[in-house]
C-alpha positions in Angstrom: -18.6 20.0 -52.4 -18.5 16.3 -51.7 -16.4 14.8 -49.0 -15.5 11.2 -49.9 -15.6 8.4 -47.2 -15.1 4.8 -48.4 -16.6 1.9 -46.5 -16.1 -1.7 -47.7 -18.3 -4.6 -46.5 -16.4 -7.7 -45.6 -19.3 -9.9 -46.7 -19.5 -8.5 -50.1 -16.8 -7.9 -52.8 -18.5 -4.7 -53.9 -17.2 -1.5 -52.5 -19.9 0.9 -51.2 -19.0 4.5 -51.4 -20.5 6.5 -48.6 -20.2 10.2 -49.6 -21.0 13.1 -47.2 -22.8 15.9 -48.9 -22.1 19.5 -47.8 -23.7 22.6 -49.3 -21.1 25.1 -50.4 -21.1 28.2 -48.1 -22.9 26.4 -45.2 -21.0 26.0 -42.0 -19.9 22.6 -40.7 -22.6 21.0 -38.6 -21.9 21.1 -34.8 -23.7 17.8 -34.5 -22.8 14.1 -35.2 -24.6 13.8 -38.5 -24.3 14.8 -42.1 -26.6 17.1 -44.1 -26.9 14.3 -46.6 -25.2 11.0 -47.6 -24.8 9.5 -51.0 -24.6 5.7 -50.9 -23.2 4.4 -54.2 -22.6 0.7 -55.0 -22.3 0.3 -58.7 -21.4 3.6 -60.3 -21.7 4.5 -63.1 -24.2 1.9 -64.0 -26.6 2.3 -61.1 -27.5 5.7 -59.6 -26.8 6.5 -55.9 -29.3 6.8 -53.1 -29.3 10.2 -51.4 -30.5 10.4 -47.8 -31.1 13.9 -46.5 -31.1 14.6 -42.8 -34.1 16.2 -41.1 -34.3 19.9 -41.9 -36.1 22.6 -39.9 -36.8 26.1 -41.1 -33.2 27.1 -40.4 -31.6 30.1 -42.0 -27.9 29.1 -42.5 -26.9 32.7 -43.3 -28.4 34.1 -40.1 -27.6 31.1 -38.0 -31.0 30.5 -36.5 -34.6 29.2 -37.0 -36.7 31.6 -39.1 -39.6 33.5 -37.7 -43.0 33.6 -39.2 -44.5 30.2 -38.2 -45.3 27.1 -40.1 -45.4 28.7 -43.6 -42.0 30.3 -43.4 -40.4 27.4 -41.6 -41.7 24.9 -44.2 -40.4 27.1 -47.1 -37.0 27.3 -45.5 -36.8 23.6 -44.6 -37.7 22.6 -48.2 -35.3 25.2 -49.7 -32.6 23.7 -47.5 -33.5 20.2 -48.8 -33.3 21.5 -52.3 -29.8 23.0 -51.6 -28.6 19.6 -50.2 -30.1 17.7 -53.2 -28.4 20.1 -55.7 -25.1 19.8 -53.8 -25.3 16.1 -54.4 -26.2 16.5 -58.1 -29.9 15.8 -57.8 -33.0 18.0 -58.1 -36.3 18.1 -56.3 -37.9 15.9 -59.0 -35.4 13.2 -58.0 -36.9 12.9 -54.4 -38.8 9.7 -54.0 -39.8 9.8 -50.3 -40.2 12.4 -47.6 -41.2 12.3 -43.9 -42.7 15.4 -42.3 -42.9 15.9 -38.6 -45.2 18.7 -37.3 -45.1 20.1 -33.8 -48.8 20.7 -34.2 -51.0 18.6 -36.5 -53.4 21.5 -37.0 -50.5 23.0 -39.1 -51.0 20.3 -41.8 -53.0 22.4 -44.2 -50.5 25.4 -44.1 -47.5 23.1 -44.4 -49.1 21.2 -47.3 -49.8 24.4 -49.2 -46.1 25.3 -49.2 -44.9 21.7 -49.7 -47.0 21.4 -52.9 -45.1 24.4 -54.5 -41.8 22.5 -54.3 -42.8 19.3 -56.1 -44.3 18.2 -59.4 -46.1 15.0 -60.3 -45.3 12.2 -59.7 -44.9 13.4 -56.1 -42.6 11.6 -53.7 -44.2 9.4 -51.2 -44.8 11.1 -47.9 -45.6 10.3 -44.3 -46.7 13.1 -41.9 -47.0 12.9 -38.2 -47.1 15.2 -35.1 -44.3 14.9 -32.6 -42.3 17.1 -30.1 -39.5 18.7 -32.1 -36.1 19.9 -31.0 -36.0 23.6 -30.2 -39.0 25.6 -31.0 -39.4 24.3 -34.6 -42.9 23.9 -36.0 -41.7 21.4 -38.8 -38.9 19.1 -39.7 -38.6 17.3 -43.0 -36.3 14.5 -44.2 -36.2 13.1 -47.7 -34.6 10.4 -49.8 -33.7 10.6 -53.5 -32.1 8.9 -56.4 -29.0 10.8 -57.4 -26.4 10.6 -60.2 -23.0 9.0 -59.4 -20.6 11.7 -58.4 -17.9 12.7 -60.9 -14.4 11.7 -60.0 -12.3 14.6 -58.6 
């Protein structure tokens, strides 16, 4: 399901479509950000850019962060990213860049082992760093992709 929001730039004659991406079946976010945003300027000739918000190992069906540590949280975070990409008409192979934040840098090896199972070559670029994360999350991942232009309703 794509919610359409149009934004026009006064300095440019081109109309930029800013399209909020929502995964069917997921509840509306209680926060002031979107799960993903498609930014489209020249459809259908040029694909859109898809920016995916940071995802933790959140189980949307249960309504909470999963248990099981870095391995389970990474798998859920990437599965959530995959769901958002697919809701926008993209796939994991369309991802071009990811940023991974770890609560503990010693979890890098375990996170990377799971991360590798979600991608094929050529892998998206990636930056990984350790930070204090919201809640008790062990990992948060955000990605950017090239996505097809949405079909008119």
